[in-house]
Backbone as a ProteinNet text record, in pm:
[ID]
protein_1_A
[PRIMARY]
XXXXXXXXXXXXXXXXXXXXXXXXXXXXXXXXXXXXXXXXXXXXXXXXXXXXXXXXXXXXXXXXXXXXXXXXXXXXXXXXXXXXXXXXXXXXXXXXXXXXXXXXXXXXXXXXXXXXXXXXXXXXXXXXXXXXXXXXXXXXXXXXXXXXXXXXXXXXXXXXXXXXXXXXXXXXXXXXXXXXXXXXXXXXXXXXXXXXXXXXXXXXXXXXXXXXXXXXXXXXXXXXXXXXXXXXXXXXXXXXXXXXXXXXXXXXXXXXX
[TERTIARY]
-1043.9	-924.9	-957.5	-911.8	-916.9	-1037.7	-1121.7	-1254	-1243.9	-1129.4	-1090.9	-971.5	-936.5	-825	-804.2	-706.2	-657	-721	-779.5	-843.4	-702.6	-739.2	-649.1	-735.3	-700.9	-780.8	-702.1	-761.1	-717.7	-809.5	-749	-809.5	-753.7	-855.1	-798.2	-805.6	-726.6	-718.5	-685.5	-606.3	-560.5	-477.7	-421.1	-325.4	-384.9	-512	-571.1	-717.7	-764.3	-900.3	-960.6	-1075.6	-1151.1	-1060.2	-984.6	-892	-797.8	-726.2	-619	-681.5	-799.4	-850.7	-882	-943.6	-988.8	-852.9	-747.4	-640.6	-607.4	-587.7	-524.8	-625.9	-753.5	-853	-846	-850.6	-838.9	-709	-596.6	-472.7	-482.1	-542.8	-545	-637.4	-711.2	-828.9	-766.6	-649.2	-595.2	-580	-624.7	-620.3	-462.6	-447.7	-313.2	-365.5	-298.6	-358	-285.5	-327.5	-268.4	-304.6	-224.5	-247.8	-235.2	-326.9	-302.2	-350.5	-271.8	-308.3	-213.4	-258.7	-174.7	-75.8	-79.5	18.8	114	233.6	332.9	372.7	389.1	420.7	338.7	212.2	103.1	73	63.1	46.2	152.7	284	404.2	398.5	357.8	344.1	236.2	132	33.5	80.9	140.5	198.4	300.4	389	467	424.2	316.8	242.2	171.2	128.1	64.1	170.2	278.9	386.2	456.7	458.5	502.6	441.8	294.6	190.9	179.1	259.7	254.8	158.8	104.1	22.6	107.2	30	83.8	26.7	111.1	72	173.4	135.9	246	163.3	262.6	207.5	216.8	116.9	129.3	75.7	154.9	102.3	-30	-129.8	-253.3	-325	-318.4	-408.3	-529.5	-645.6	-766.1	-819.2	-787	-840.8	-774.6	-644.9	-573.2	-596	-681.3	-697.6	-600.3	-497.1	-361.6	-301.4	-312.2	-224.6	-316.1	-459.2	-527.7	-504.9	-513.3	-497.9	-362.6	-259.3	-108.4	-104.8	-139.9	-128.3	-194.6	-322.4	-401.6	-338.4	-278.7	-203.1	-85.2	-8.2	104.1	59	-48.9	-95.9	-124.2	-200.3	-229.3	-105.2	6.7	113.2	180.9	178.6	255	170.8	55	-34	-130.2	-172.7	-273.3	-380.4	-482.7	-619.1	-678.2	-696.2	-785.6	-909.3	-953.1	-1089.9	-1177.2	-1111.6	-1182.1	-1120.7	-1232.4	-1181.4	-1277.6	-1203.8	-1268.1	-1250.3	-1359.1	-1336.3	-1364.7	-1260.5	-1271.9	-1212.7	-1120.6	-1062	-1174.5	-1166.6	-1279.1	-1230.6	-1284.7	-1250.1	-1403.2	-1401.5	-1507.4	-1473.1	-1579.8	-1562.5	-1561.3	-1444.5	-1418	-1335.4	-1373.4	-1486.8	-1629.3	-1721.2	-1852.3	-1887.6	-1945.3	-1985.5	-2148.4	-2222	-2370.7	-2350.3	-2442.9	-2446.7	-2441	-2483.3	-2490	-2350.4	-2251.4	-2132.4	-2016.4	-2065	-1961.3	-1897.9	-1774.9	-1694.8	-1693.2	-1688.9	-1694.1	-1578.6	-1437.3	-1324.4	-1341.1	-1418.6	-1431.9	-1533.5	-1631.7	-1712.8	-1672.5	-1576.2	-1510.1	-1402.6	-1342.7	-1228.9	-1301.2	-1422.5	-1480.7	-1535.4	-1596.2	-1653	-1538.1	-1426.7	-1313.8	-1294.9	-1252.6	-1201.1	-1304.8	-1422.5	-1522.9	-1614.9	-1633.8	-1721	-1632.9	-1558.5	-1485.2	-1374.9	-1328.1	-1235.1	-1292.6	-1431.5	-1481.1	-1514.8	-1533.4	-1570.9	-1440.1	-1332.3	-1200.5	-1151.8	-1173.5	-1110.9	-1217.9	-1350.8	-1432.6	-1400.1	-1400.6	-1379.9	-1258.1	-1142.8	-1027.5	-997.6	-1085.7	-1086.2	-1165.5	-1266.5	-1370.7	-1298.9	-1190.5	-1116.5	-1033.3	-985.8	-923.2	-1019.2	-1122.8	-1246.5	-1300.1	-1315.3	-1367.6	-1258.2	-1124	-1025.8	-1033.4	-1080.8	-1067.5	-1208.2	-1299.7	-1429.3	-1524.5	-1478.9	-1544.1	-1475.1	-1587.3	-1520.8	-1618.4	-1576.2	-1663.2	-1599.9	-1678	-1649.4	-1734	-1686.5	-1722.8	-1710.8	-1827.5	-1821.6	-1851.9	-1762.9	-1770.1	-1860.9	-2005.4	-2086.4	-2089.1	-2198.8	-2221.8	-2368.6	-2396.5	-2527.1	-2592.5	-2496.3	-2548.9	-2547.8	-2562	-2589	-2729.6	-2784	-2933.2	-3024.1	-2989.6	-3036.7	-2986.9	-3027.1	-2980.7	-2927	-2855.1	-2810.1	-2775.1	-2780.1	-2761.9	-2611	-2529.1	-2379.2	-2309.9	-2177	-2097.4	-2182.9	-2232.5	-2322.1	-2257	-2124	-2056.6	-2044.5	-1990.6	-1976.1	-2106.3	-2200.9	-2335.8	-2378.5	-2362.2	-2416.9	-2324.3	-2192.4	-2093	-2124.6	-2166.1	-2198.8	-2343	-2432.1	-2558.2	-2529.8	-2430	-2365.8	-2338.7	-2239.6	-2179	-2263.1	-2365.2	-2481.3	-2552.8	-2591.9	-2639	-2555.9	-2409.3	-2316.9	-2305.4	-2322.2	-2305.1	-2421.8	-2544.7	-2663.5	-2648.2	-2602.8	-2606.6	-2516.8	-2392.2	-2276.6	-2305	-2388.4	-2436.3	-2525.2	-2601.5	-2701.3	-2610.2	-2526.9	-2450.5	-2355.2	-2318.2	-2215.3	-2267.9	-2375.6	-2433.3	-2402.8	-2443.4	-2450.3	-2279.3	-2197.5	-2053.2	-1973.3	-2053.6	-2036.3	-1946.1	-1981.3	-1905.6	-2008.6	-1991.4	-2086.8	-2038.3	-2146.7	-2111	-2220.1	-2162.1	-2247.3	-2183.7	-2267.3	-2222.5	-2233.4	-2150.3	-2149.5	-2175.1	-2258.7	-2303.7	-2251.3	-2137.4	-2114.8	-2175.8	-2204.5	-2235.4	-2104.2	-2112.2	-1984.7	-1872.5	-1758.4	-1648.6	-1544.2	-1483.7	-1386.1	-1263.9	-1234.2	-1123.6	-1058.9	-958.6	-916.1	-984.3	-1072.7	-1192	-1282.8	-1331.1	-1439	-1380.4	-1254.6	-1169.8	-1150.4	-1122.2	-1118.5	-1236.9	-1368.2	-1467.1	-1519.2	-1478.3	-1498.3	-1415.2	-1281.4	-1191	-1230.5	-1268.9	-1320.7	-1449.7	-1522.6	-1652.3	-1624.3	-1496.8	-1448.6	-1481.6	-1484.7	-1507.2	-1373.7	-1370.4	-1269.9	-1292.3	-1210.8	-1219	-1343.2	-1327.3	-1427.2	-1564.1	-1584.4	-1707.7	-1759	-1690.3	-1714.2	-1770.6	-1693.4	-1740.2	-1870.2	-1905.3	-2020.4	-2131.8	-2131	-2231.4	-2253.2	-2143.1	-2143.8	-2223	-2185.7	-2242.5	-2395.8	-2455.6	-2585.5	-2650	-2583.2	-2630.6	-2664.9	-2590.4	-2611.5	-2700.3	-2802.1	-2864.4	-2790.6	-2682.2	-2586.7	-2512.4	-2513.9	-2440	-2302.5	-2243.5	-2111.2	-2096.1	-1981.6	-1958.9	-1879.1	-1875.6	-1821.4	-1658.7	-1605.7	-1450.8	-1423.4	-1321.2	-1284.9	-1311.1	-1284.8	-1289.3	-1453.9	-1542.1	-1667.7	-1720.4	-1657.7	-1695.7	-1601.5	-1458.4	-1392.8	-1439	-1513.2	-1601.6	-1707.7	-1775.7	-1872	-1818.9	-1702	-1628.4	-1595.4	-1548.6	-1485.6	-1603.5	-1734.3	-1835.1	-1861.5	-1861.5	-1896.3	-1785.4	-1669.7	-1557.2	-1558.5	-1598.8	-1577.4	-1718.4	-1683.2	-1805.9	-1906.6	-1915.4	-2038.6	-2139.9	-2097.7	-2205.8	-2240.7	-2233.1	-2214.6	-2350.4	-2480.6	-2600.4	-2637.2	-2538.5	-2561.3	-2507.4	-2577.3	-2528.3	-2642.9	-2585.7	-2676.1	-2752.5	-2674	-2753.1	-2647.9	-2720.8	-2667.9	-2653.5	-2533.7	-2491.3	-2471	-2589.6	-2587.9	-2502.3	-2407.8	-2337.6	-2326.4	-2418.1	-2442.6	-2478.2	-2475.9	-2511.7	-2648.2	-2737.8	-2881.7	-2920.8	-2808.5	-2838.7	-2970.3	-2978.8	-3092.8	-3205.2	-3209.3	-3340.5	-3434	-3386.1	-3470.2	-3596.5
-12673.2	-12734	-12861.9	-12898.7	-13052.2	-13066.4	-12971.8	-12984.4	-13049.5	-13069.8	-13126.8	-13216.3	-13246.2	-13325.6	-13427.1	-13452.4	-13569	-13567.7	-13442.2	-13434.6	-13354.1	-13405.4	-13334.4	-13234.3	-13101	-13006.7	-12922	-12924.6	-12820.3	-12704.8	-12587.8	-12470.4	-12397.3	-12389.7	-12280.1	-12161.8	-12062	-11925.9	-11891.9	-11971.8	-11963.1	-11850.2	-11773.2	-11676.8	-11553.7	-11536.9	-11389.1	-11413	-11314.8	-11305.5	-11421.9	-11475.2	-11581.6	-11700.9	-11723.6	-11838.4	-11848.5	-11724.3	-11720.1	-11751.1	-11685.6	-11713	-11875.3	-11920	-12062	-12165.7	-12133.2	-12199.2	-12190.9	-12072.1	-12060.1	-12138.6	-12124.4	-12188.9	-12342	-12385.6	-12517.8	-12598.7	-12523.1	-12580	-12567.2	-12457.7	-12422	-12554	-12604.4	-12713.5	-12835.1	-12843.3	-12995.9	-13052.1	-12978.3	-13034.7	-13003.8	-13090.5	-13091.4	-12998	-12875.8	-12795	-12783.7	-12797.1	-12755.8	-12619.1	-12530.4	-12381.3	-12369.8	-12355	-12351.4	-12232.6	-12161.2	-12045.3	-12007.2	-11931.3	-11893.6	-11782.4	-11714	-11635.7	-11691	-11730.7	-11822.9	-11728.6	-11584.5	-11509.8	-11518.6	-11479.9	-11485.2	-11619.3	-11718.5	-11863.9	-11899.6	-11868.9	-11930.2	-11850.2	-11720.2	-11642.1	-11702.7	-11738.2	-11781.6	-11935	-11996.2	-12135.6	-12108.2	-12022.8	-11998.7	-11946.1	-11867.7	-11829.9	-11924.5	-12026.3	-12150.9	-12234.2	-12274.8	-12333.4	-12268.8	-12149.8	-12085.3	-12080.5	-12099.7	-12103.5	-12249.2	-12334.8	-12486	-12584.9	-12528.5	-12599.9	-12656.3	-12761.7	-12834.8	-12789.8	-12720.6	-12676.2	-12667	-12671.8	-12672.1	-12607.1	-12519.4	-12453	-12522.9	-12524.7	-12572	-12464	-12426.9	-12363.1	-12434.4	-12361.1	-12423.2	-12321.6	-12350.2	-12283.8	-12365.8	-12318.7	-12404	-12429.5	-12345.3	-12365.4	-12455.8	-12510.4	-12610.7	-12747.3	-12819.8	-12959.3	-13051.9	-13048.6	-13142.5	-13082.5	-12957.1	-12909.2	-12951.8	-12947.6	-12974.4	-13121.3	-13199.2	-13347.3	-13385.5	-13330.9	-13356.3	-13297.4	-13176.4	-13101	-13189.9	-13245.9	-13310.8	-13448.9	-13503.4	-13629.2	-13604	-13519.9	-13477.7	-13440	-13389.1	-13344.2	-13473.1	-13565	-13703	-13789.3	-13779.1	-13859.4	-13795.2	-13673.9	-13609.2	-13612.2	-13569.7	-13566.3	-13694.5	-13777.8	-13871.3	-13831.7	-13913.6	-13897.4	-13762.4	-13689.9	-13555.9	-13584.9	-13525.7	-13529.9	-13403.8	-13310.4	-13164.4	-13077.3	-13021	-12933	-12811.1	-12700.5	-12566.1	-12499	-12502.6	-12424.7	-12282.1	-12199.4	-12077.5	-11982.2	-12008.4	-11928.8	-11879.3	-11741.9	-11677.4	-11549.2	-11479.7	-11359.9	-11276.8	-11155.4	-11092.4	-10987.9	-10987.9	-10914.2	-10759.8	-10696.2	-10565.6	-10489	-10365.5	-10296.9	-10345.4	-10318.5	-10371.9	-10318.2	-10408.9	-10357.1	-10441.7	-10367	-10425	-10544.5	-10612.2	-10744.5	-10703	-10594.2	-10565.1	-10519.5	-10480	-10404.7	-10533.9	-10623.9	-10727	-10810.2	-10805.3	-10875.9	-11049.9	-11116.3	-11256.4	-11317.6	-11223	-11259.8	-11239.9	-11115.9	-11097.8	-11194.8	-11240.5	-11354.6	-11481.1	-11527.3	-11650	-11653.1	-11537.4	-11524.3	-11551.5	-11506.7	-11532.3	-11677.1	-11711.6	-11858.5	-11951.3	-11932.8	-12045.3	-12049.2	-11936.1	-11953.3	-11989.4	-11945.8	-11960.1	-12065.9	-12118.6	-12241.4	-12353.3	-12352.7	-12446.7	-12494.3	-12393.9	-12429.1	-12517.6	-12495.9	-12562.2	-12712	-12715.2	-12837.5	-12928.3	-12869.4	-12941.7	-13010.8	-12904.5	-12941	-13053.7	-13042.6	-13134.4	-13286.4	-13264	-13390.9	-13460	-13402.9	-13465.3	-13484.4	-13429.7	-13470.8	-13597.3	-13623.5	-13721.9	-13861	-13899.9	-14027.7	-14026.4	-13916	-13923.6	-13949.8	-13864.3	-13898.3	-14015.9	-14090.4	-14223.5	-14326.1	-14300.1	-14382.4	-14378	-14247.6	-14216.6	-14277.6	-14273.3	-14340.2	-14207	-14100.8	-13986.7	-13849.2	-13750.9	-13623.5	-13508.6	-13381.1	-13276.4	-13180.9	-13116.7	-13019.3	-12900.5	-12798.4	-12651	-12572.5	-12535.2	-12447.1	-12306.7	-12217.5	-12080.2	-12006.3	-11985.9	-11919	-11759	-11710.1	-11579.5	-11539.5	-11419.4	-11403.3	-11371	-11337.6	-11317.4	-11462.3	-11558	-11702.2	-11721.5	-11640.9	-11642.9	-11537.1	-11415.5	-11305	-11239.3	-11142.9	-11062.6	-10926.7	-10863.5	-10723.1	-10681.4	-10529.2	-10472.8	-10456.3	-10539.4	-10538	-10655.5	-10665.1	-10773.4	-10890.5	-10897.9	-11014.1	-11139.3	-11144.1	-11283.9	-11330.8	-11234.4	-11308.4	-11354.4	-11283.9	-11335.1	-11453.3	-11469	-11609.2	-11702.4	-11689.7	-11802.5	-11847.9	-11762.6	-11782.2	-11865.5	-11836.5	-11917.9	-12053.2	-12054.6	-12190.6	-12270.3	-12216.5	-12283.8	-12345.8	-12245.7	-12291.2	-12448.3	-12445.5	-12562.5	-12682.9	-12623.1	-12756.3	-12836.5	-12747	-12805.2	-12900.5	-12848.2	-12946.3	-13074.2	-13049.1	-13176.4	-13286.9	-13224.5	-13304.9	-13371.7	-13308.8	-13341.3	-13486.1	-13466.3	-13586.7	-13694.3	-13655.9	-13766.9	-13866.2	-13794	-13862.5	-13868.9	-13860.6	-13868.7	-14014	-14108.7	-14255.8	-14287.9	-14213.9	-14233.9	-14167.4	-14107.5	-14011.6	-13890.1	-13855.4	-13731.4	-13620.5	-13523.9	-13422.3	-13290.5	-13216.7	-13105	-12987.3	-12863.8	-12776.6	-12633.6	-12532.8	-12411.7	-12304.3	-12205.8	-12100.1	-11988.7	-11889.7	-11761.6	-11639.2	-11583.8	-11464.3	-11346.1	-11241.3	-11123.3	-11059.5	-10926.2	-10859.2	-10867.9	-10918.1	-10939.8	-10848.2	-10771.5	-10680.3	-10749.4	-10786.8	-10855.2	-10765.6	-10813.4	-10743.1	-10755.8	-10848.6	-10856.6	-10744.8	-10716.8	-10621.6	-10486.3	-10469.4	-10344.1	-10304.5	-10411	-10372.4	-10332.6	-10382.2	-10354.1	-10218.8	-10172.3	-10030.6	-9917.7	-9966	-9879.1	-9861.3	-9960.7	-9975.5	-9901.8	-9877.6	-9788.5	-9630.4	-9608.9	-9470.9	-9423.8	-9497.2	-9472.2	-9487.9	-9410	-9445	-9560.6	-9599.8	-9690.3	-9668.1	-9527.3	-9478.6	-9482.6	-9430.7	-9422.2	-9551.4	-9649.9	-9782	-9853.4	-9825.9	-9875.3	-9839.4	-9718.6	-9640.6	-9705.3	-9747.2	-9805.3	-9943.4	-10004.4	-10143.9	-10160.1	-10057.7	-10063	-10061.8	-9953.9	-9945.8	-10078.2	-10137.4	-10266.1	-10379.8	-10373.7	-10492.7	-10450	-10517.6	-10494	-10481.5	-10546.4	-10534.5	-10432.2	-10358.8	-10212.7	-10214.4	-10324.4	-10334.8	-10451	-10445.8	-10579.5	-10680.6	-10797.1	-10903.5	-10917.2	-11003.3	-11026.7	-11165.3	-11200.3	-11331.7	-11455.3	-11414.2	-11509.6	-11542.1	-11463.2	-11496.4	-11607.3	-11607.8	-11712.9	-11845.3	-11824.1	-11924.1	-12003.1	-11961.9	-12050	-12123.8	-12063.8	-12143.5	-12259.4	-12233	-12343.6	-12448.5	-12428.4	-12501.9	-12593.3	-12532.1	-12627.2	-12732.1	-12682.4	-12774.3	-12891.5	-12848.8	-12920.6	-13044.7	-12999.8	-13088.8	-13203.9	-13302.1	-13396.4	-13361.7	-13238.4	-13183.6	-13158.7	-13153.5	-13129.9	-13253.4	-13372.1	-13503.8	-13526.7	-13460.1	-13464.3	-13347.4	-13269.5	-13159.6	-13186.5	-13187.5	-13190.8	-13138.9	-13062.9	-12985.5	-12876.2	-12810.9	-12711.6	-12586.6	-12462.2	-12322.4	-12276.8	-12236.2	-12168.5	-12016.4	-11927.6	-11803.2	-11716.4	-11639.9	-11567.4	-11429.5	-11346.2	-11223.7	-11102.5	-11102.2	-10981.1	-10944.2	-11041.4	-11004.9	-10950.9	-10948.7	-10885.8	-10964.2	-11078.4	-11138	-11171.6	-11117.6	-11140.5	-11015.8	-10910	-10832.8	-10833.1
6115.8	6040	5984.6	5873.8	5825.3	5758.9	5702.7	5631.7	5493.3	5441	5326.6	5333.1	5447.6	5471.5	5371.8	5317.1	5225.4	5082.2	5063.1	4914.8	4832	4695.4	4617.7	4535.5	4530.3	4485	4361.7	4253.7	4139	4133.5	4116.1	4115.6	4000.2	3910.1	3774	3805	3732.2	3774	3910.9	3953.3	4110.7	4157.7	4068.8	4090	4142	4125.4	4179.4	4229.7	4299.7	4341.1	4412.8	4367.9	4403	4414.5	4302.9	4279.2	4391.8	4408.8	4506	4655.3	4681.9	4828.6	4840.1	4728.5	4755	4776.4	4680.3	4719.5	4852.3	4915.1	5034.9	5144.8	5123.5	5227.3	5202.4	5110.6	5086.3	5133.2	5114.4	5182	5317.7	5383.4	5514.8	5594.3	5515	5552.9	5520.5	5497.6	5451.6	5317.9	5215.7	5080.6	5038.8	4946.7	4868.1	4745.6	4710.7	4614.2	4510.6	4382.5	4254	4215	4233.9	4181.3	4039.7	3954.3	3807.4	3740	3653.6	3606.3	3488.9	3380	3294.6	3321.8	3426	3490.6	3591.1	3550.2	3628.8	3764.1	3727.8	3848.8	3958.7	3926.6	4033.3	4094.5	3995.1	4057.7	4146.8	4108.1	4194.2	4342.3	4324	4446.7	4546.1	4489.6	4579.9	4640.4	4570.8	4590.2	4701.7	4697.8	4806.6	4914.9	4912.9	5040.2	5119.5	5053.7	5105.5	5173.7	5110.1	5163.3	5288.8	5287.7	5388.5	5508	5487.4	5600.9	5635.6	5579.6	5624	5545.9	5452.8	5363.4	5224.5	5173.3	5059.9	4925.4	4834	4696	4610.2	4486.2	4381.4	4260.8	4180.7	4078.8	3958.7	3861.6	3715.1	3637	3520.4	3436.7	3348.9	3323.6	3271.6	3186.9	3051.8	2969.5	2937.3	3011.9	3001.3	2879.6	2758.1	2644.5	2556.6	2612.7	2535.6	2588.7	2526.6	2587.2	2614.5	2519.7	2534.3	2671	2682.2	2821.6	2960.5	2921	3055.9	3082.1	2987	3007.9	3069.3	3018.1	3062.3	3208	3221.4	3358.4	3453.3	3435.7	3531.8	3553.2	3455.7	3479.2	3560.1	3557.7	3616.1	3767.5	3791.8	3935.6	3989.9	3929	3991.4	4008.7	3918.4	3965.3	4073.9	4110	4230.8	4349.7	4327.3	4457.9	4488.8	4373.9	4399.3	4321.1	4307.8	4224.3	4265.1	4164.3	4192.4	4244.8	4359.4	4401.3	4420.7	4384.1	4385.4	4263.3	4190.7	4081.4	4097.3	4090.3	4097.6	3958.8	3882.6	3743.9	3774.4	3785.1	3837.6	3727.1	3649.5	3525.7	3456.2	3440.1	3352	3325.1	3208	3154.2	3125.8	3100.9	3037.3	2913.2	2831.7	2720.7	2752.6	2773.7	2806.7	2714.5	2702.7	2745.1	2694.5	2765.1	2745	2619.4	2538.9	2397.5	2364.5	2331.9	2295.5	2187.1	2192.3	2088.9	1942.7	1904.5	1765.5	1728.7	1815	1779.5	1830.9	1895.6	1942.9	1836.7	1841.5	1735.6	1756	1639.9	1669	1739.9	1713.4	1806.1	1958	1998.6	2137.7	2191	2123.7	2162.5	2197.8	2083.9	2094.8	2208.8	2220.9	2334.6	2461.4	2489.4	2619.2	2629.4	2535.2	2526.4	2544.6	2467	2485.6	2614	2698.2	2831.8	2938.5	2927.4	3040.8	3016.1	2887	2867.9	2818.8	2706.2	2669.4	2767.8	2853.4	2964.7	3059.1	3102.3	3194.7	3140.8	3020.4	2954.6	2939.3	2892.7	2891.4	3045.6	3142.9	3255.3	3339.5	3305.2	3369.6	3279.3	3157.6	3066.8	3141	3152.4	3195.6	3337.8	3408.2	3564.6	3582.9	3528.5	3540.6	3553.8	3472.2	3505.5	3628.6	3662.4	3799.7	3931.5	3882.8	4000.6	4019.6	3888	3894.6	3961.5	3933.8	3986.7	4147.2	4192	4341.2	4400.2	4312.8	4366.7	4420.5	4415.7	4465.2	4412.9	4412.3	4346.6	4367.2	4354	4371.9	4272.8	4177.1	4082.2	4109.3	4108.9	4159.4	4040.7	3969.7	3838.4	3890.6	3874.8	3925.9	3797.5	3830.2	3741.1	3793.4	3802.7	3838.7	3870	3929.1	3935.4	3793.8	3698.9	3575.5	3469.2	3559.9	3509.3	3548.5	3631.1	3672.5	3635.6	3628.7	3578.4	3483.2	3410.1	3290.5	3352.3	3272.7	3272.7	3145.8	3119.7	2970.6	2948	2979.1	2954.4	2939.6	2888.8	2865.3	2827.1	2716.1	2653	2652.9	2621.6	2614.8	2754.6	2833.4	2965.8	3029.6	3019.5	3076.3	3007.5	2871	2805.9	2849.3	2878.2	2910.8	3052.2	3138.8	3279	3289	3206.7	3172.9	3144.1	3046.9	2990.1	3111.8	3187.3	3305.4	3408.1	3424	3522.5	3479.7	3349.9	3272.1	3273.6	3249.7	3239.9	3370.8	3491.8	3630.4	3642.5	3609.2	3636.9	3543.5	3401.1	3342	3376	3419.5	3466.3	3600.1	3689.5	3796.7	3787.5	3674.3	3667.1	3583.1	3511.9	3444.8	3535.6	3651.5	3727.6	3869.8	3891.7	4034.6	4089.4	4017.3	4066.6	4088.7	4035.3	4047.5	4181.5	4246.9	4365.9	4331.3	4196.4	4163.5	4165.6	4243.5	4255.9	4182.4	4104.7	4047.8	4080.1	4117.4	4170.6	4110.3	4103.4	4048.9	4158.3	4165.1	4266.3	4171.7	4246.7	4179.4	4254.7	4240.7	4314.1	4270	4362.3	4324.5	4280	4280.3	4245.6	4368.8	4339.2	4440	4405.1	4465	4436.1	4411.5	4292.5	4220.9	4103.5	4047.1	3937.5	3814.6	3786.7	3686.4	3700.3	3841.8	3869.2	3866.2	3889.7	3882.1	3734.2	3650.9	3511.1	3461.1	3516.2	3453.2	3487.2	3610.5	3661	3576.2	3554.6	3470.9	3334.8	3278	3116.7	3129.9	3226.3	3225	3255.6	3249.8	3274.1	3421.3	3501	3657.8	3742.4	3837.4	3937.3	4041.6	4115.1	4196.8	4309.7	4339.7	4455.2	4388.3	4262.1	4191.2	4172.3	4133.1	4123.7	4229.7	4349.4	4488	4520	4494.4	4538	4446.1	4323.3	4253.6	4295.9	4340.1	4368.3	4524.7	4618.2	4732.2	4728.2	4632.2	4593.1	4543.4	4466	4384.4	4507.4	4611.1	4688.9	4809.7	4853.3	4977.1	5113.4	5108.8	5229.2	5240.7	5123.6	5106.5	5080.3	5031.8	4979.2	4897.7	4803.7	4730.8	4822.3	4766.5	4862.1	4844.9	4918.1	4913.9	4867.9	4802.4	4759.8	4873.8	4991.4	5107.3	5119.8	5076.3	5101.5	4992.4	4890.9	4778.2	4819.7	4864.6	4895.8	4995.2	5112	5213.4	5145.2	5045.1	4978.1	4906.4	4834.3	4753.2	4847.2	4966	5064.5	5110.1	5134	5174.5	5064.6	4955.2	4809.4	4796.6	4843.8	4812.3	4916	5036.8	5145.9	5152.7	5227.3	5246.8	5332.1	5381.7	5445.1	5351.6	5202.1	5118.7	5046.2	5088.4	5018.1	4958	5005.4	4951	4860.8	4816.1	4734.9	4600.1	4498.1	4352.6	4262.5	4152.1	4072.6	4126.5	4228.5	4301.6	4246	4289.9	4259.7	4405.2	4429.9	4556.9	4534.4	4585.6	4526.8	4671.7	4632.8	4746.9	4679.9	4721.3	4648	4724.3	4865.9	4935.6	4912.5	4863.2	4847.9	4723.4	4613	4491.5	4409.7	4436.5	4356.6	4424.6	4537.6	4624.4	4601.5	4519.6	4505.9	4395.9
[MASK]
+++++++++++++++++++++++++++++++++++++++++++++++++++++++++++++++++++++++++++++++++++++++++++++++++++++++++++++++++++++++++++++++++++++++++++++++++++++++++++++++++++++++++++++++++++++++++++++++++++++++++++++++++++++++++++++++++++++++++++++++++++++++++++++++++

């Protein structure tokens, strides 16, 4: 307990999956958590669960592609909780159903890039002043194994996650001397709504999709949201004070092959 005691953490896409697990774990370990999401229903539910368990959390609606809203929400979080010291850039979408590059529309490409890349940019841009004020900060950008290796599907998603990986490295170098650390996390397949949507748009049942995912991972199964949340907790905490510009791969051995 208390691994992030006293920190103020913002989690984007906090209403489901990895975001939900991360909000709950950071709150359990002592952070004041700003649960942000475009879906008020799921975000408020997560917040209520944290408060019921004795944690400190509040929900803010946040569309990460809207720069003015990002700036305003971050200012309000800081006004209520104090300077933001942890940002988890988790909000993300995929170009589903999977379409090859030569058939992919500009609209589909832009939709993914706006959330997955521009959203990370806006949130990072507007959290830096708060972290400078605090004199410390940790930004955790959620990339993917497909920010490290390729695969013949969802090209916009893969391109976006490669961009997030390099954004983390660039920002790590830009802000290292200000005690603001930036790292990327690279999950394998985690059984979340995003992965379920991928399975369903591939015309597979959950059981069929699970069998394929089992075979892809050397450990024999996909991961759970908590598997990623614990990695994020480490990077958010002072335990990782010498870690910046790094890639934390949590993938059940997927990329070790």
